[in-house]
Backbone atoms as SQL, in Angstrom:
CREATE TABLE atoms (id INTEGER PRIMARY KEY, chain TEXT, resi INTEGER, resn TEXT, atom TEXT, x REAL, y REAL, z REAL);
INSERT INTO atoms VALUES
  (1, 'A', 1, 'MET', 'N', -50.475, -67.201, 82.375),
  (2, 'A', 1, 'MET', 'CA', -50.119, -67.683, 81.325),
  (3, 'A', 1, 'MET', 'C', -50.066, -69.162, 81.296),
  (4, 'A', 2, 'ARG', 'N', -50.054, -70.046, 80.521),
  (5, 'A', 2, 'ARG', 'CA', -50.095, -71.629, 81.128),
  (6, 'A', 2, 'ARG', 'C', -49.164, -72.081, 79.803),
  (7, 'A', 3, 'GLY', 'N', -48.627, -73.162, 80.384),
  (8, 'A', 3, 'GLY', 'CA', -47.982, -73.833, 79.467),
  (9, 'A', 3, 'GLY', 'C', -46.735, -74.397, 80.283),
  (10, 'A', 4, 'MET', 'N', -45.425, -74.986, 79.874),
  (11, 'A', 4, 'MET', 'CA', -44.276, -75.431, 80.829),
  (12, 'A', 4, 'MET', 'C', -43.576, -74.051, 81.088),
  (13, 'A', 5, 'ILE', 'N', -42.819, -74.107, 82.362),
  (14, 'A', 5, 'ILE', 'CA', -42.434, -73.008, 82.516),
  (15, 'A', 5, 'ILE', 'C', -41.196, -72.168, 81.752),
  (16, 'A', 6, 'LYS', 'N', -40.444, -73.209, 81.035),
  (17, 'A', 6, 'LYS', 'CA', -39.391, -72.951, 80.432),
  (18, 'A', 6, 'LYS', 'C', -40.106, -72.065, 78.962),
  (19, 'A', 7, 'ASN', 'N', -40.840, -72.826, 78.430),
  (20, 'A', 7, 'ASN', 'CA', -41.768, -71.894, 77.120),
  (21, 'A', 7, 'ASN', 'C', -41.854, -71.047, 77.831),
  (22, 'A', 8, 'ILE', 'N', -42.640, -70.818, 78.659),
  (23, 'A', 8, 'ILE', 'CA', -43.213, -69.093, 79.176),
  (24, 'A', 8, 'ILE', 'C', -42.091, -68.451, 79.601),
  (25, 'A', 9, 'ILE', 'N', -41.095, -68.688, 80.069),
  (26, 'A', 9, 'ILE', 'CA', -39.847, -67.494, 80.617),
  (27, 'A', 9, 'ILE', 'C', -39.486, -67.069, 79.228),
  (28, 'A', 10, 'THR', 'N', -39.073, -68.177, 78.248),
  (29, 'A', 10, 'THR', 'CA', -38.397, -67.819, 77.053),
  (30, 'A', 10, 'THR', 'C', -39.476, -66.999, 75.915),
  (31, 'A', 11, 'THR', 'N', -40.414, -66.614, 76.432),
  (32, 'A', 11, 'THR', 'CA', -41.557, -65.989, 75.504),
  (33, 'A', 11, 'THR', 'C', -41.329, -64.600, 75.631),
  (34, 'A', 12, 'GLU', 'N', -41.198, -64.039, 74.837),
  (35, 'A', 12, 'GLU', 'CA', -41.028, -62.141, 75.075),
  (36, 'A', 12, 'GLU', 'C', -42.087, -61.064, 75.711),
  (37, 'A', 13, 'ARG', 'N', -43.425, -61.936, 75.522),
  (38, 'A', 13, 'ARG', 'CA', -44.240, -61.427, 76.031),
  (39, 'A', 13, 'ARG', 'C', -44.338, -61.628, 77.636),
  (40, 'A', 14, 'CYS', 'N', -43.873, -62.608, 78.524),
  (41, 'A', 14, 'CYS', 'CA', -43.809, -62.549, 79.625),
  (42, 'A', 14, 'CYS', 'C', -42.281, -61.915, 80.368),
  (43, 'A', 15, 'ILE', 'N', -41.153, -62.307, 79.273),
  (44, 'A', 15, 'ILE', 'CA', -39.973, -61.693, 80.019),
  (45, 'A', 15, 'ILE', 'C', -39.217, -61.534, 78.897),
  (46, 'A', 16, 'ALA', 'N', -38.820, -60.556, 78.156),
  (47, 'A', 16, 'ALA', 'CA', -37.862, -60.025, 77.283),
  (48, 'A', 16, 'ALA', 'C', -36.195, -60.297, 77.749),
  (49, 'A', 17, 'GLY', 'N', -35.772, -60.872, 76.469),
  (50, 'A', 17, 'GLY', 'CA', -34.154, -61.323, 77.169),
  (51, 'A', 17, 'GLY', 'C', -33.723, -62.511, 77.642),
  (52, 'A', 18, 'ILE', 'N', -34.438, -63.381, 78.212),
  (53, 'A', 18, 'ILE', 'CA', -34.243, -64.431, 78.203),
  (54, 'A', 18, 'ILE', 'C', -34.357, -65.620, 77.210),
  (55, 'A', 19, 'GLY', 'N', -33.340, -65.996, 76.689),
  (56, 'A', 19, 'GLY', 'CA', -33.036, -66.695, 75.912),
  (57, 'A', 19, 'GLY', 'C', -32.681, -68.755, 76.409),
  (58, 'A', 20, 'ASN', 'N', -32.868, -69.227, 75.336),
  (59, 'A', 20, 'ASN', 'CA', -32.886, -70.910, 75.554),
  (60, 'A', 20, 'ASN', 'C', -31.561, -70.874, 76.851),
  (61, 'A', 21, 'ALA', 'N', -30.786, -70.396, 76.458),
  (62, 'A', 21, 'ALA', 'CA', -29.156, -71.052, 77.521),
  (63, 'A', 21, 'ALA', 'C', -29.791, -70.056, 78.845),
  (64, 'A', 22, 'TYR', 'N', -29.881, -68.939, 78.905),
  (65, 'A', 22, 'TYR', 'CA', -30.172, -68.216, 80.330),
  (66, 'A', 22, 'TYR', 'C', -31.329, -69.076, 80.811),
  (67, 'A', 23, 'SER', 'N', -32.301, -69.257, 79.999),
  (68, 'A', 23, 'SER', 'CA', -33.593, -70.221, 80.838),
  (69, 'A', 23, 'SER', 'C', -32.999, -71.360, 81.594),
  (70, 'A', 24, 'ASP', 'N', -32.159, -71.861, 81.077),
  (71, 'A', 24, 'ASP', 'CA', -31.803, -73.278, 81.945),
  (72, 'A', 24, 'ASP', 'C', -31.068, -72.735, 83.182),
  (73, 'A', 25, 'GLU', 'N', -30.135, -71.519, 83.086),
  (74, 'A', 25, 'GLU', 'CA', -29.666, -71.432, 83.793),
  (75, 'A', 25, 'GLU', 'C', -30.157, -70.910, 85.143),
  (76, 'A', 26, 'VAL', 'N', -31.581, -69.961, 85.000),
  (77, 'A', 26, 'VAL', 'CA', -32.315, -69.439, 85.792),
  (78, 'A', 26, 'VAL', 'C', -33.111, -70.450, 86.484),
  (79, 'A', 27, 'LEU', 'N', -33.837, -71.427, 85.619),
  (80, 'A', 27, 'LEU', 'CA', -34.600, -72.297, 86.190),
  (81, 'A', 27, 'LEU', 'C', -33.630, -73.372, 87.381),
  (82, 'A', 28, 'TRP', 'N', -32.346, -73.601, 86.847),
  (83, 'A', 28, 'TRP', 'CA', -31.500, -74.338, 87.669),
  (84, 'A', 28, 'TRP', 'C', -31.691, -73.598, 89.127),
  (85, 'A', 29, 'GLU', 'N', -31.321, -72.329, 88.630),
  (86, 'A', 29, 'GLU', 'CA', -30.836, -71.499, 90.011),
  (87, 'A', 29, 'GLU', 'C', -32.465, -71.243, 91.094),
  (88, 'A', 30, 'ALA', 'N', -33.372, -71.507, 90.226),
  (89, 'A', 30, 'ALA', 'CA', -34.725, -71.217, 91.152),
  (90, 'A', 30, 'ALA', 'C', -35.458, -72.888, 91.544),
  (91, 'A', 31, 'ARG', 'N', -34.612, -73.711, 91.072),
  (92, 'A', 31, 'ARG', 'CA', -34.854, -75.317, 91.266),
  (93, 'A', 31, 'ARG', 'C', -36.134, -75.424, 90.718),
  (94, 'A', 32, 'LEU', 'N', -36.533, -75.326, 89.704),
  (95, 'A', 32, 'LEU', 'CA', -37.808, -75.697, 88.697),
  (96, 'A', 32, 'LEU', 'C', -37.603, -76.308, 87.643),
  (97, 'A', 33, 'HIS', 'N', -38.149, -77.453, 87.551),
  (98, 'A', 33, 'HIS', 'CA', -37.984, -78.380, 86.525),
  (99, 'A', 33, 'HIS', 'C', -38.581, -77.631, 85.034),
  (100, 'A', 34, 'PRO', 'N', -37.883, -77.570, 84.186),
  (101, 'A', 34, 'PRO', 'CA', -38.405, -76.866, 83.004),
  (102, 'A', 34, 'PRO', 'C', -39.384, -77.379, 82.299),
  (103, 'A', 35, 'PHE', 'N', -39.882, -78.538, 82.682),
  (104, 'A', 35, 'PHE', 'CA', -41.095, -78.709, 81.770),
  (105, 'A', 35, 'PHE', 'C', -42.225, -79.028, 82.855),
  (106, 'A', 36, 'ARG', 'N', -42.339, -78.273, 83.740),
  (107, 'A', 36, 'ARG', 'CA', -43.284, -78.416, 84.936),
  (108, 'A', 36, 'ARG', 'C', -44.331, -77.268, 84.456),
  (109, 'A', 37, 'LYS', 'N', -45.578, -77.568, 84.381),
  (110, 'A', 37, 'LYS', 'CA', -46.571, -76.619, 84.232),
  (111, 'A', 37, 'LYS', 'C', -46.172, -75.570, 85.398),
  (112, 'A', 38, 'ARG', 'N', -46.832, -74.284, 84.644),
  (113, 'A', 38, 'ARG', 'CA', -46.574, -72.657, 85.152),
  (114, 'A', 38, 'ARG', 'C', -47.735, -73.009, 86.538),
  (115, 'A', 39, 'THR', 'N', -48.982, -73.540, 85.912),
  (116, 'A', 39, 'THR', 'CA', -50.169, -73.849, 87.270),
  (117, 'A', 39, 'THR', 'C', -49.962, -74.785, 87.985),
  (118, 'A', 40, 'ASP', 'N', -48.835, -75.438, 88.090),
  (119, 'A', 40, 'ASP', 'CA', -48.777, -76.382, 89.406),
  (120, 'A', 40, 'ASP', 'C', -47.744, -75.707, 89.947),
  (121, 'A', 41, 'ILE', 'N', -47.126, -74.700, 89.991),
  (122, 'A', 41, 'ILE', 'CA', -46.238, -73.865, 90.797),
  (123, 'A', 41, 'ILE', 'C', -46.832, -73.064, 91.789),
  (124, 'A', 42, 'PRO', 'N', -46.366, -73.377, 92.819),
  (125, 'A', 42, 'PRO', 'CA', -46.976, -72.608, 94.086),
  (126, 'A', 42, 'PRO', 'C', -46.398, -71.084, 93.799),
  (127, 'A', 43, 'PRO', 'N', -47.019, -69.793, 94.392),
  (128, 'A', 43, 'PRO', 'CA', -46.642, -68.576, 94.421),
  (129, 'A', 43, 'PRO', 'C', -45.176, -68.370, 95.021),
  (130, 'A', 44, 'GLU', 'N', -44.980, -69.157, 95.938),
  (131, 'A', 44, 'GLU', 'CA', -43.467, -69.085, 96.810),
  (132, 'A', 44, 'GLU', 'C', -42.359, -69.605, 95.633),
  (133, 'A', 45, 'ALA', 'N', -42.720, -70.550, 94.996),
  (134, 'A', 45, 'ALA', 'CA', -41.852, -70.579, 93.971),
  (135, 'A', 45, 'ALA', 'C', -41.427, -70.030, 92.923),
  (136, 'A', 46, 'ILE', 'N', -43.121, -68.942, 92.471),
  (137, 'A', 46, 'ILE', 'CA', -42.587, -68.104, 91.262),
  (138, 'A', 46, 'ILE', 'C', -41.801, -66.913, 91.923),
  (139, 'A', 47, 'ALA', 'N', -42.245, -66.662, 93.246),
  (140, 'A', 47, 'ALA', 'CA', -41.250, -65.719, 93.851),
  (141, 'A', 47, 'ALA', 'C', -39.819, -65.957, 93.546),
  (142, 'A', 48, 'GLY', 'N', -39.594, -67.354, 93.835),
  (143, 'A', 48, 'GLY', 'CA', -38.080, -67.873, 93.826),
  (144, 'A', 48, 'GLY', 'C', -37.642, -67.540, 92.298),
  (145, 'A', 49, 'LEU', 'N', -38.451, -67.794, 91.544),
  (146, 'A', 49, 'LEU', 'CA', -38.154, -68.141, 90.185),
  (147, 'A', 49, 'LEU', 'C', -37.590, -66.153, 89.771),
  (148, 'A', 50, 'PHE', 'N', -38.283, -65.349, 90.278),
  (149, 'A', 50, 'PHE', 'CA', -37.836, -63.989, 89.791),
  (150, 'A', 50, 'PHE', 'C', -36.519, -64.068, 90.483),
  (151, 'A', 51, 'HIS', 'N', -36.261, -64.566, 91.670),
  (152, 'A', 51, 'HIS', 'CA', -35.227, -64.334, 92.329),
  (153, 'A', 51, 'HIS', 'C', -34.080, -64.957, 91.598),
  (154, 'A', 52, 'GLY', 'N', -34.248, -66.040, 91.137),
  (155, 'A', 52, 'GLY', 'CA', -33.477, -66.425, 90.487),
  (156, 'A', 52, 'GLY', 'C', -32.783, -65.854, 88.879),
  (157, 'A', 53, 'ILE', 'N', -33.937, -65.415, 88.753),
  (158, 'A', 53, 'ILE', 'CA', -33.669, -64.397, 87.128),
  (159, 'A', 53, 'ILE', 'C', -32.523, -63.657, 87.693),
  (160, 'A', 54, 'ARG', 'N', -32.738, -62.629, 88.677),
  (161, 'A', 54, 'ARG', 'CA', -32.207, -61.536, 89.384),
  (162, 'A', 54, 'ARG', 'C', -30.799, -62.078, 89.414),
  (163, 'A', 55, 'ARG', 'N', -30.786, -63.316, 90.419),
  (164, 'A', 55, 'ARG', 'CA', -29.449, -63.746, 90.558),
  (165, 'A', 55, 'ARG', 'C', -28.396, -64.240, 89.458),
  (166, 'A', 56, 'VAL', 'N', -28.934, -64.641, 87.952),
  (167, 'A', 56, 'VAL', 'CA', -28.290, -65.458, 87.304),
  (168, 'A', 56, 'VAL', 'C', -27.715, -63.950, 86.580),
  (169, 'A', 57, 'MET', 'N', -28.764, -63.035, 86.317),
  (170, 'A', 57, 'MET', 'CA', -28.288, -61.966, 85.723),
  (171, 'A', 57, 'MET', 'C', -27.507, -61.099, 86.331),
  (172, 'A', 58, 'ASP', 'N', -27.379, -61.107, 87.534),
  (173, 'A', 58, 'ASP', 'CA', -26.617, -60.351, 88.150),
  (174, 'A', 58, 'ASP', 'C', -24.828, -60.954, 87.796),
  (175, 'A', 59, 'TRP', 'N', -24.537, -62.306, 88.058),
  (176, 'A', 59, 'TRP', 'CA', -23.500, -62.954, 87.771),
  (177, 'A', 59, 'TRP', 'C', -23.211, -62.994, 86.287),
  (178, 'A', 60, 'ALA', 'N', -23.814, -63.153, 85.383),
  (179, 'A', 60, 'ALA', 'CA', -23.589, -63.443, 84.035),
  (180, 'A', 60, 'ALA', 'C', -23.022, -62.177, 83.252),
  (181, 'A', 61, 'THR', 'N', -24.150, -61.109, 83.581),
  (182, 'A', 61, 'THR', 'CA', -23.968, -59.811, 82.969),
  (183, 'A', 61, 'THR', 'C', -22.353, -59.205, 82.959),
  (184, 'A', 62, 'PRO', 'N', -21.728, -59.315, 84.424),
  (185, 'A', 62, 'PRO', 'CA', -20.229, -58.723, 83.916),
  (186, 'A', 62, 'PRO', 'C', -19.618, -59.821, 83.080),
  (187, 'A', 63, 'ILE', 'N', -19.867, -61.019, 83.396),
  (188, 'A', 63, 'ILE', 'CA', -18.984, -61.870, 82.580),
  (189, 'A', 63, 'ILE', 'C', -19.028, -61.676, 80.824),
  (190, 'A', 64, 'VAL', 'N', -20.647, -61.712, 80.777),
  (191, 'A', 64, 'VAL', 'CA', -20.499, -61.624, 79.233),
  (192, 'A', 64, 'VAL', 'C', -19.957, -60.355, 78.696),
  (193, 'A', 65, 'ALA', 'N', -19.892, -59.226, 79.278),
  (194, 'A', 65, 'ALA', 'CA', -19.492, -58.100, 79.183),
  (195, 'A', 65, 'ALA', 'C', -18.226, -57.928, 78.818),
  (196, 'A', 66, 'GLN', 'N', -17.402, -58.778, 79.542),
  (197, 'A', 66, 'GLN', 'CA', -16.323, -58.734, 79.877),
  (198, 'A', 66, 'GLN', 'C', -15.655, -59.776, 78.604),
  (199, 'A', 67, 'LEU', 'N', -16.181, -60.578, 78.180),
  (200, 'A', 67, 'LEU', 'CA', -16.217, -61.308, 77.240),
  (201, 'A', 67, 'LEU', 'C', -16.341, -60.937, 75.553),
  (202, 'A', 68, 'MET', 'N', -17.324, -59.715, 75.735),
  (203, 'A', 68, 'MET', 'CA', -17.563, -58.960, 74.653),
  (204, 'A', 68, 'MET', 'C', -16.324, -58.181, 74.493),
  (205, 'A', 69, 'GLU', 'N', -15.830, -57.474, 75.555),
  (206, 'A', 69, 'GLU', 'CA', -14.930, -56.704, 74.928),
  (207, 'A', 69, 'GLU', 'C', -13.571, -57.337, 74.995),
  (208, 'A', 70, 'GLU', 'N', -13.106, -58.568, 75.635),
  (209, 'A', 70, 'GLU', 'CA', -12.127, -59.181, 75.031),
  (210, 'A', 70, 'GLU', 'C', -11.983, -59.957, 73.926),
  (211, 'A', 71, 'LYS', 'N', -13.029, -60.388, 73.422),
  (212, 'A', 71, 'LYS', 'CA', -13.122, -61.142, 72.085),
  (213, 'A', 71, 'LYS', 'C', -14.391, -60.863, 71.271),
  (214, 'A', 72, 'GLY', 'N', -15.124, -59.727, 71.631),
  (215, 'A', 72, 'GLY', 'CA', -16.135, -59.134, 70.300),
  (216, 'A', 72, 'GLY', 'C', -17.243, -60.284, 70.328),
  (217, 'A', 73, 'LEU', 'N', -17.881, -59.896, 69.189),
  (218, 'A', 73, 'LEU', 'CA', -19.083, -60.590, 69.420),
  (219, 'A', 73, 'LEU', 'C', -18.758, -61.554, 68.155),
  (220, 'A', 74, 'PRO', 'N', -19.653, -63.100, 68.129),
  (221, 'A', 74, 'PRO', 'CA', -20.743, -63.171, 68.908),
  (222, 'A', 74, 'PRO', 'C', -20.351, -63.733, 70.312),
  (223, 'A', 75, 'VAL', 'N', -20.851, -62.946, 71.169),
  (224, 'A', 75, 'VAL', 'CA', -20.985, -63.627, 72.427),
  (225, 'A', 75, 'VAL', 'C', -21.436, -65.071, 72.700),
  (226, 'A', 76, 'LYS', 'N', -22.324, -65.248, 71.930),
  (227, 'A', 76, 'LYS', 'CA', -23.201, -66.640, 71.819),
  (228, 'A', 76, 'LYS', 'C', -21.999, -68.153, 72.147),
  (229, 'A', 77, 'MET', 'N', -21.067, -67.701, 70.981),
  (230, 'A', 77, 'MET', 'CA', -20.292, -68.547, 71.057),
  (231, 'A', 77, 'MET', 'C', -19.517, -68.857, 72.684),
  (232, 'A', 78, 'TYR', 'N', -19.138, -67.970, 73.068),
  (233, 'A', 78, 'TYR', 'CA', -18.756, -68.283, 74.526),
  (234, 'A', 78, 'TYR', 'C', -19.659, -68.537, 75.885),
  (235, 'A', 79, 'ARG', 'N', -20.018, -69.488, 76.143),
  (236, 'A', 79, 'ARG', 'CA', -20.767, -70.209, 76.802),
  (237, 'A', 79, 'ARG', 'C', -20.121, -71.154, 78.196),
  (238, 'A', 80, 'ASP', 'N', -18.757, -70.785, 78.219),
  (239, 'A', 80, 'ASP', 'CA', -18.214, -71.332, 79.253),
  (240, 'A', 80, 'ASP', 'C', -18.796, -71.338, 80.583),
  (241, 'A', 81, 'HIS', 'N', -18.891, -70.185, 80.800),
  (242, 'A', 81, 'HIS', 'CA', -19.393, -69.627, 82.156),
  (243, 'A', 81, 'HIS', 'C', -21.049, -70.342, 82.957),
  (244, 'A', 82, 'LEU', 'N', -21.657, -70.659, 82.034),
  (245, 'A', 82, 'LEU', 'CA', -22.681, -71.114, 82.214),
  (246, 'A', 82, 'LEU', 'C', -22.751, -72.463, 82.808),
  (247, 'A', 83, 'ARG', 'N', -23.618, -72.573, 84.147),
  (248, 'A', 83, 'ARG', 'CA', -23.674, -74.282, 85.076),
  (249, 'A', 83, 'ARG', 'C', -24.201, -75.218, 84.443),
  (250, 'A', 84, 'VAL', 'N', -25.170, -75.029, 83.768),
  (251, 'A', 84, 'VAL', 'CA', -26.037, -76.198, 83.365),
  (252, 'A', 84, 'VAL', 'C', -26.439, -75.941, 81.825),
  (253, 'A', 85, 'HIS', 'N', -26.350, -75.229, 81.201),
  (254, 'A', 85, 'HIS', 'CA', -26.811, -75.201, 79.471),
  (255, 'A', 85, 'HIS', 'C', -25.757, -75.811, 78.861),
  (256, 'A', 86, 'ALA', 'N', -26.093, -76.694, 78.308),
  (257, 'A', 86, 'ALA', 'CA', -24.806, -77.582, 77.058),
  (258, 'A', 86, 'ALA', 'C', -23.804, -78.049, 78.238),
  (259, 'A', 87, 'LYS', 'N', -24.514, -78.737, 79.108),
  (260, 'A', 87, 'LYS', 'CA', -23.580, -79.772, 79.951),
  (261, 'A', 87, 'LYS', 'C', -24.205, -80.889, 80.399),
  (262, 'A', 88, 'GLY', 'N', -24.937, -81.369, 79.260),
  (263, 'A', 88, 'GLY', 'CA', -25.090, -82.928, 79.011),
  (264, 'A', 88, 'GLY', 'C', -24.441, -83.748, 79.617),
  (265, 'A', 89, 'GLY', 'N', -24.921, -84.663, 80.667),
  (266, 'A', 89, 'GLY', 'CA', -23.962, -85.494, 81.198),
  (267, 'A', 89, 'GLY', 'C', -22.864, -85.568, 82.046),
  (268, 'A', 90, 'GLU', 'N', -22.652, -83.969, 82.183),
  (269, 'A', 90, 'GLU', 'CA', -21.618, -83.990, 83.048),
  (270, 'A', 90, 'GLU', 'C', -22.486, -83.534, 84.605),
  (271, 'A', 91, 'ALA', 'N', -21.763, -83.364, 85.626),
  (272, 'A', 91, 'ALA', 'CA', -22.302, -83.068, 86.955),
  (273, 'A', 91, 'ALA', 'C', -22.688, -82.165, 87.332),
  (274, 'A', 92, 'CYS', 'N', -23.917, -82.310, 88.145),
  (275, 'A', 92, 'CYS', 'CA', -24.489, -81.021, 88.292),
  (276, 'A', 92, 'CYS', 'C', -23.821, -80.079, 89.266),
  (277, 'A', 93, 'PRO', 'N', -23.508, -78.825, 89.087),
  (278, 'A', 93, 'PRO', 'CA', -22.634, -78.559, 90.423),
  (279, 'A', 93, 'PRO', 'C', -23.208, -78.122, 91.516),
  (280, 'A', 94, 'ARG', 'N', -24.574, -78.584, 91.681),
  (281, 'A', 94, 'ARG', 'CA', -25.476, -78.324, 93.177),
  (282, 'A', 94, 'ARG', 'C', -24.807, -79.508, 93.846),
  (283, 'A', 95, 'ASP', 'N', -25.220, -80.609, 93.117),
  (284, 'A', 95, 'ASP', 'CA', -25.550, -82.055, 94.037),
  (285, 'A', 95, 'ASP', 'C', -24.871, -83.426, 93.770),
  (286, 'A', 96, 'GLY', 'N', -23.898, -82.894, 92.066),
  (287, 'A', 96, 'GLY', 'CA', -23.066, -84.024, 91.779),
  (288, 'A', 96, 'GLY', 'C', -24.056, -85.018, 90.308),
  (289, 'A', 97, 'HIS', 'N', -25.225, -85.057, 90.720),
  (290, 'A', 97, 'HIS', 'CA', -26.029, -85.965, 89.918),
  (291, 'A', 97, 'HIS', 'C', -25.751, -85.085, 88.259),
  (292, 'A', 98, 'ARG', 'N', -26.065, -86.029, 87.259),
  (293, 'A', 98, 'ARG', 'CA', -25.647, -86.032, 85.934),
  (294, 'A', 98, 'ARG', 'C', -26.820, -85.098, 85.397),
  (295, 'A', 99, 'ILE', 'N', -26.665, -83.861, 84.693),
  (296, 'A', 99, 'ILE', 'CA', -27.284, -83.123, 83.836),
  (297, 'A', 99, 'ILE', 'C', -28.133, -83.558, 82.623),
  (298, 'A', 100, 'THR', 'N', -29.290, -84.029, 82.816),
  (299, 'A', 100, 'THR', 'CA', -30.125, -84.335, 81.787),
  (300, 'A', 100, 'THR', 'C', -30.090, -83.142, 80.362),
  (301, 'A', 101, 'SER', 'N', -29.838, -83.681, 79.169),
  (302, 'A', 101, 'SER', 'CA', -29.828, -83.037, 77.962),
  (303, 'A', 101, 'SER', 'C', -31.092, -83.465, 76.965),
  (304, 'A', 102, 'ILE', 'N', -31.865, -82.577, 76.872),
  (305, 'A', 102, 'ILE', 'CA', -33.128, -83.117, 75.798),
  (306, 'A', 102, 'ILE', 'C', -33.052, -82.015, 75.055),
  (307, 'A', 103, 'THR', 'N', -33.379, -82.533, 73.434),
  (308, 'A', 103, 'THR', 'CA', -33.367, -81.440, 72.547),
  (309, 'A', 103, 'THR', 'C', -34.724, -81.592, 71.763),
  (310, 'A', 104, 'SER', 'N', -35.539, -80.757, 71.823),
  (311, 'A', 104, 'SER', 'CA', -36.656, -81.045, 71.120),
  (312, 'A', 104, 'SER', 'C', -36.513, -79.374, 70.306),
  (313, 'A', 105, 'GLY', 'N', -37.621, -79.727, 68.892),
  (314, 'A', 105, 'GLY', 'CA', -37.602, -78.134, 67.641),
  (315, 'A', 105, 'GLY', 'C', -36.411, -77.563, 67.991),
  (316, 'A', 106, 'ASN', 'N', -35.227, -78.205, 68.020),
  (317, 'A', 106, 'ASN', 'CA', -33.945, -77.338, 67.481),
  (318, 'A', 106, 'ASN', 'C', -33.579, -76.391, 68.857),
  (319, 'A', 107, 'ARG', 'N', -34.231, -76.802, 69.979),
  (320, 'A', 107, 'ARG', 'CA', -33.961, -76.363, 71.047),
  (321, 'A', 107, 'ARG', 'C', -33.525, -77.386, 72.194),
  (322, 'A', 108, 'GLU', 'N', -32.215, -76.896, 72.841),
  (323, 'A', 108, 'GLU', 'CA', -31.944, -77.890, 73.760),
  (324, 'A', 108, 'GLU', 'C', -31.968, -77.364, 75.392),
  (325, 'A', 109, 'THR', 'N', -32.490, -78.263, 75.936),
  (326, 'A', 109, 'THR', 'CA', -32.922, -78.015, 77.456),
  (327, 'A', 109, 'THR', 'C', -32.096, -79.138, 78.462),
  (328, 'A', 110, 'ASN', 'N', -31.566, -77.920, 79.415),
  (329, 'A', 110, 'ASN', 'CA', -30.465, -78.535, 80.324),
  (330, 'A', 110, 'ASN', 'C', -30.937, -78.849, 81.526),
  (331, 'A', 111, 'PHE', 'N', -30.831, -79.717, 82.485),
  (332, 'A', 111, 'PHE', 'CA', -31.386, -79.623, 83.870),
  (333, 'A', 111, 'PHE', 'C', -30.992, -80.728, 84.693),
  (334, 'A', 112, 'CYS', 'N', -31.200, -80.576, 86.026),
  (335, 'A', 112, 'CYS', 'CA', -30.577, -81.940, 86.827),
  (336, 'A', 112, 'CYS', 'C', -32.194, -82.560, 87.706),
  (337, 'A', 113, 'ARG', 'N', -32.442, -83.744, 87.136),
  (338, 'A', 113, 'ARG', 'CA', -33.430, -84.457, 87.879),
  (339, 'A', 113, 'ARG', 'C', -33.377, -84.457, 89.189),
  (340, 'A', 114, 'ALA', 'N', -32.359, -84.380, 90.038),
  (341, 'A', 114, 'ALA', 'CA', -32.311, -84.597, 91.213),
  (342, 'A', 114, 'ALA', 'C', -32.742, -83.288, 92.238),
  (343, 'A', 115, 'CYS', 'N', -32.383, -81.999, 91.508),
  (344, 'A', 115, 'CYS', 'CA', -32.428, -81.151, 92.046),
  (345, 'A', 115, 'CYS', 'C', -33.401, -79.820, 91.849),
  (346, 'A', 116, 'GLN', 'N', -33.886, -80.443, 90.884),
  (347, 'A', 116, 'GLN', 'CA', -35.135, -79.612, 89.848),
  (348, 'A', 116, 'GLN', 'C', -36.144, -79.846, 89.839),
  (349, 'A', 117, 'GLU', 'N', -37.246, -79.664, 90.725),
  (350, 'A', 117, 'GLU', 'CA', -38.504, -79.813, 91.143),
  (351, 'A', 117, 'GLU', 'C', -39.683, -79.246, 90.014);
């Protein structure tokens, strides 16, 4: 697929179930800039992306399941556990630089310009 990596991983043709918020988390985990073209990403970084998906889902799924049990739906409102999504202006948990927040087409993208290439 061609295009920016965030758009690709949020497309259900590519990977079903990764929405806007978790795409920010996955890309942060994989240290990939969300606006980077997929064709410019080397194979080892793509492998890191898939490992990042797994790591994010492994830690996030139990948290969301517990929130659903305790508070019910909609879980979308409970995003305090996320590390970078909706954290624009806050410190990156990895390196302390400020998280950048860009809104385009009713979709917010959050990332660290220092640690995401």
